[in-house]
C-alpha positions as CSV (number, residue, x, y, z in Angstrom):
1,M,52.3,77.7,121.6
2,L,55.1,76.4,123.8
3,F,57.2,75.1,120.9
4,K,57.1,76.9,117.6
5,N,60.3,75.6,116.1
6,I,61.6,72.1,116.8
7,L,64.9,70.6,115.6
8,F,65.0,66.9,115.4
9,A,68.7,65.9,115.1
10,S,68.6,62.4,113.7
11,S,71.6,60.0,113.6
12,G,69.8,58.1,110.8
13,T,69.9,54.9,112.9
14,A,67.5,52.9,115.0
15,G,68.8,54.9,118.0
16,S,66.8,57.9,116.8
17,D,63.5,56.0,116.2
18,N,61.9,56.8,119.5
19,A,63.1,60.5,119.3
20,A,61.5,60.7,115.8
21,K,58.1,59.6,117.1
22,L,58.2,62.2,119.8
23,A,59.5,65.0,117.6
24,F,56.9,64.5,114.9
25,G,54.2,64.1,117.6
26,L,55.2,67.3,119.3
27,A,55.3,69.2,116.0
28,E,51.8,68.0,115.2
29,K,50.3,68.8,118.6
30,Q,52.0,72.2,118.9
31,Q,51.6,73.2,115.2
32,A,55.3,73.8,115.2
33,E,57.8,74.0,112.4
34,L,59.9,70.9,112.3
35,T,63.3,70.3,110.8
36,L,64.7,66.9,110.4
37,Y,68.5,67.4,110.5
38,H,71.0,64.8,109.7
39,C,74.8,65.0,109.4
40,C,75.4,62.2,106.9
41,G,79.2,62.1,106.6
42,V,82.4,63.0,108.4
43,P,85.1,64.3,106.1
44,S,88.2,62.2,105.7
45,R,91.6,63.5,106.9
46,G,93.9,65.3,104.6
47,F,92.8,66.4,101.1
48,A,90.6,63.5,100.3
49,T,87.1,64.4,99.2
50,N,85.4,61.3,100.5
51,V,83.4,61.2,103.7
52,T,82.7,58.5,106.2
53,D,79.0,57.7,106.3
54,T,77.8,58.3,109.9
55,R,75.4,55.3,109.7
56,S,77.4,52.6,107.9
57,G,81.0,53.7,108.3
58,S,81.6,53.3,104.6
59,L,83.5,55.8,102.5
60,E,81.2,57.8,100.2
61,Q,81.6,60.7,97.7
62,P,79.3,63.4,99.0
63,D,77.8,64.3,95.7
64,E,74.1,65.0,94.8
65,A,73.5,61.3,94.1
66,Y,74.7,60.3,97.6
67,Q,72.7,63.0,99.3
68,E,69.6,62.0,97.4
69,M,70.1,58.4,98.5
70,V,70.3,59.5,102.1
71,R,67.2,61.6,101.8
72,E,65.3,58.6,100.4
73,E,66.5,56.4,103.2
74,L,65.4,58.9,105.8
75,N,62.0,59.3,104.2
76,T,61.7,55.5,104.3
77,A,62.9,55.2,107.9
78,Y,60.4,57.8,109.1
79,A,57.6,57.1,106.6
80,Y,55.0,56.4,109.3
81,Q,55.7,59.6,111.2
82,I,55.9,61.7,108.0
83,E,52.5,60.3,106.7
84,A,50.8,60.9,110.1
85,C,52.1,64.4,110.5
86,T,49.9,67.1,108.8
87,R,52.5,69.8,109.4
88,P,55.0,70.5,106.6
89,F,58.6,69.8,107.6
90,R,61.9,70.3,106.0
91,M,64.9,67.9,105.8
92,E,68.4,69.3,106.0
93,L,71.6,67.3,105.4
94,S,75.2,68.3,106.1
95,V,78.7,67.0,106.0
96,G,81.1,67.5,109.0
97,M,81.4,66.6,112.7
98,P,77.8,65.8,113.7
99,S,77.8,67.8,117.0
100,T,79.5,70.8,115.4
101,E,77.0,70.8,112.5
102,I,74.0,70.4,114.7
103,L,75.1,73.3,116.9
104,R,75.9,75.5,113.9
105,Y,72.5,74.8,112.4
106,S,70.7,75.4,115.7
107,R,72.3,78.8,116.0
108,Q,71.0,79.5,112.5
109,I,67.4,78.6,112.9
110,K,67.1,79.2,116.7
111,P,64.9,76.3,117.7
112,D,62.8,76.3,120.9
113,L,63.7,72.6,121.4
114,I,66.2,70.1,120.1
115,V,65.1,66.4,120.1
116,M,67.7,63.7,120.0
117,G,68.1,59.9,120.6
118,A,70.3,59.0,123.6
119,S,72.9,57.4,121.3
120,S,73.4,56.4,117.7
121,A,72.7,52.8,118.5
122,A,69.4,51.3,119.4
123,S,69.0,51.3,123.1
124,D,68.8,47.8,124.6
125,P,67.6,48.1,128.2
126,N,69.1,44.7,129.0
127,A,72.5,45.4,127.4
128,A,73.2,49.1,127.6
129,R,74.2,49.2,131.2
130,M,77.1,51.5,130.8
131,R,77.8,55.2,131.3
132,S,78.3,55.7,127.6
133,I,74.6,55.4,126.9
134,V,74.6,59.1,126.2
135,G,76.6,59.3,122.9
136,N,79.4,61.7,122.3
137,T,77.2,63.7,119.9
138,V,74.4,64.1,122.4
139,R,77.0,65.1,125.1
140,A,78.5,67.8,122.9
141,V,75.2,69.2,121.8
142,A,73.7,69.2,125.3
143,K,76.7,71.1,126.6
144,K,76.5,74.0,124.2
145,A,72.9,74.0,122.9
146,P,71.2,77.4,123.0
147,C,67.9,75.7,124.0
148,P,66.8,72.7,126.0
149,V,67.7,69.3,124.6
150,L,65.1,66.6,124.9
151,I,66.9,63.2,125.1
152,V,64.8,60.2,124.2
153,N,66.1,56.7,125.1
154,R,63.0,54.5,125.3
155,P,59.6,54.4,123.7
156,C,57.4,56.9,125.5
157,T,54.0,55.4,126.2
158,T,52.6,58.4,128.1
159,C,53.6,61.3,125.8
160,W,50.9,61.2,123.3
161,H,48.8,63.7,125.1
162,L,51.8,65.9,125.2
163,F,53.1,66.5,128.7
164,S,50.7,66.4,131.7
165,N,53.0,65.4,134.5
166,I,56.4,67.1,134.7
167,V,59.0,66.2,137.2
168,F,61.6,68.9,137.8
169,C,64.7,67.6,139.7
170,T,66.8,70.1,141.6
171,D,70.1,70.0,143.5
172,F,69.8,73.8,144.2
173,S,72.6,74.6,141.8
174,E,72.6,77.7,139.5
175,A,72.1,75.4,136.5
176,A,69.0,74.0,138.2
177,N,67.6,77.5,138.3
178,H,67.7,77.6,134.5
179,A,66.0,74.2,134.4
180,F,63.3,75.4,136.8
181,R,62.3,78.3,134.5
182,F,61.9,75.9,131.6
183,A,59.9,73.4,133.7
184,L,57.6,76.0,135.1
185,N,57.0,77.7,131.8
186,T,56.2,74.3,130.2
187,A,53.8,73.3,133.0
188,R,52.1,76.6,132.9
189,Q,51.5,76.7,129.1
190,L,50.4,73.0,128.9
191,N,48.3,73.1,132.1
192,A,50.4,70.3,133.4
193,K,51.2,69.3,137.0
194,L,54.7,70.2,138.2
195,Y,56.5,68.0,140.7
196,I,59.4,69.8,142.3
197,T,61.7,67.1,143.5
198,H,64.9,66.9,145.6
199,A,66.7,63.7,146.6
200,V,69.0,63.9,149.6
201,D,72.1,62.0,148.4
202,I,72.8,59.4,151.1
203,T,76.1,58.4,149.3
204,S,77.5,61.8,150.2
205,I,77.0,61.3,153.9
206,Q,78.6,57.8,154.2
207,G,80.0,57.1,157.6
208,M,77.4,59.3,159.3
209,T,74.4,57.9,161.0
210,M,71.1,59.9,161.2
211,D,68.2,59.0,163.4
212,Q,64.7,59.5,162.2
213,S,64.4,62.9,163.8
214,E,67.6,64.1,162.0
215,I,66.3,62.8,158.7
216,E,63.0,64.6,159.1
217,R,64.7,67.8,160.2
218,H,67.0,67.6,157.1
219,A,64.0,67.0,154.8
220,E,62.2,69.9,156.3
221,Q,65.2,72.1,155.6
222,M,65.2,71.1,152.0
223,R,61.5,71.8,151.8
224,E,62.1,75.3,153.2
225,K,64.8,75.8,150.6
226,I,62.4,74.7,147.8
227,D,59.8,77.2,149.2
228,K,62.4,80.0,149.1
229,L,64.0,79.3,145.8
230,Y,61.1,77.9,143.7
231,L,57.6,78.2,145.3
232,S,58.1,82.0,145.7
233,R,58.5,82.3,142.0
234,L,55.4,80.4,140.8
235,D,53.5,83.7,140.1
236,G,50.1,82.2,140.6
237,F,50.7,78.8,139.2
238,A,49.2,76.4,141.7
239,N,49.3,72.9,140.2
240,V,52.5,72.0,142.1
241,E,53.6,69.3,144.5
242,V,56.9,69.2,146.4
243,I,58.5,65.8,147.0
244,V,61.7,65.4,149.1
245,R,63.3,61.9,149.3
246,E,66.4,60.4,150.8
247,G,68.5,57.9,148.8
248,I,70.6,57.6,145.6
249,P,69.4,60.6,143.6
250,Y,68.8,58.9,140.2
251,V,66.9,56.0,141.9
252,E,64.6,58.4,143.8
253,I,64.0,60.6,140.7
254,L,63.0,57.5,138.7
255,K,60.7,56.4,141.6
256,V,59.0,59.8,141.7
257,A,58.6,59.8,137.9
258,R,57.1,56.3,137.9
259,E,54.8,56.8,140.8
260,N,53.4,60.0,139.3
261,E,53.2,58.7,135.7
262,A,55.6,61.4,134.5
263,D,55.8,62.1,130.8
264,L,58.7,64.5,131.1
265,I,61.7,64.9,133.5
266,V,63.5,68.2,133.5
267,M,67.0,68.4,134.9
268,A,70.0,70.7,134.8
269,H,72.7,69.6,132.3
270,H,75.2,69.7,135.2
271,S,75.4,70.6,138.8
272,S,79.0,71.7,139.2
273,D,80.3,75.3,139.4
274,L,82.1,74.9,136.1
275,S,81.0,77.2,133.3
276,D,78.3,75.9,130.9
277,D,80.9,75.3,128.2
278,D,83.3,73.3,130.4
279,A,80.9,71.1,132.3
280,D,80.1,67.6,131.0
281,I,76.6,66.1,131.3
282,G,76.1,65.0,134.9
283,S,76.2,61.4,136.0
284,T,72.8,61.6,137.6
285,V,71.3,62.9,134.3
286,E,72.9,60.1,132.4
287,Q,71.6,57.4,134.8
288,V,68.1,58.9,134.5
289,V,68.3,59.0,130.7
290,L,69.4,55.4,130.7
291,R,66.5,54.1,132.8
292,S,63.7,56.6,132.4
293,A,60.5,55.5,130.6
294,C,59.9,59.1,129.5
295,P,62.0,61.8,127.8
296,V,64.5,63.8,129.8
297,A,65.1,67.5,129.1
298,S,68.6,68.7,129.7
299,V,68.8,72.5,130.2
300,T,72.1,74.3,130.2
301,R,71.7,78.0,129.7
302,P,69.6,80.7,131.3
303,E,68.2,81.8,128.0
304,A,66.5,78.4,127.6
305,R,62.9,78.9,128.4
């Protein structure tokens, strides 16, 4: 199986609802272990024993009664998914900074995949037109996670047969090499089609004019680069298509995903030369997460596979 151990990091709010459906569905189809993890309270400053509830913002005493109440509320919120899933799952609660606790727990159980909602608030496609769509917790987890992080913003209408069309987006950075390994391994094990995509960023060549022959020559150079860096590493996997576009990267990525009915987009967490621990999630990734109709896998580290 591709995923044997899945960690669903829930905010406990409506912003995690779409991620919950996918996490439980993946666990069922992959016969994987599933952990529903929720950091329910942030400690107050000083020596106070109260915590601030991460869902309501109210002050609570983190005793057994409070944790039992949170468990019941989570069981109610995800009742449909829990009832439909025949796989046993466990629920773990913690108190602390959510991103820190999620990362600590992921190091403990070593999941193959972390599933999260894009933000703690429900995503409104008509209102959430801002860069902060990817919440602070998701940013921090995606930056340091030991495995790929699957970010789910919208209801996924094409994911119920698992993943059959995977779009891997590359800017030829070192981080993209890590993402390629994950995309190829996923496509191979699930017998999915893999689209290797590169979008020539026209915003980076403002002030320059390119005639059609120059555009075609540049596109051919990118195809040759894809052939050298990626096609040479397929090791017999043949269900691949290369797509090179010119335009604004996130726009072209979304077009490719829509045209090919993608149910998973795989991207590097960042494209800069900064270390994995220093780099923030890339703006292109964030724009794709905001607008994509399918989940987006952010891959940070070479050991993610």
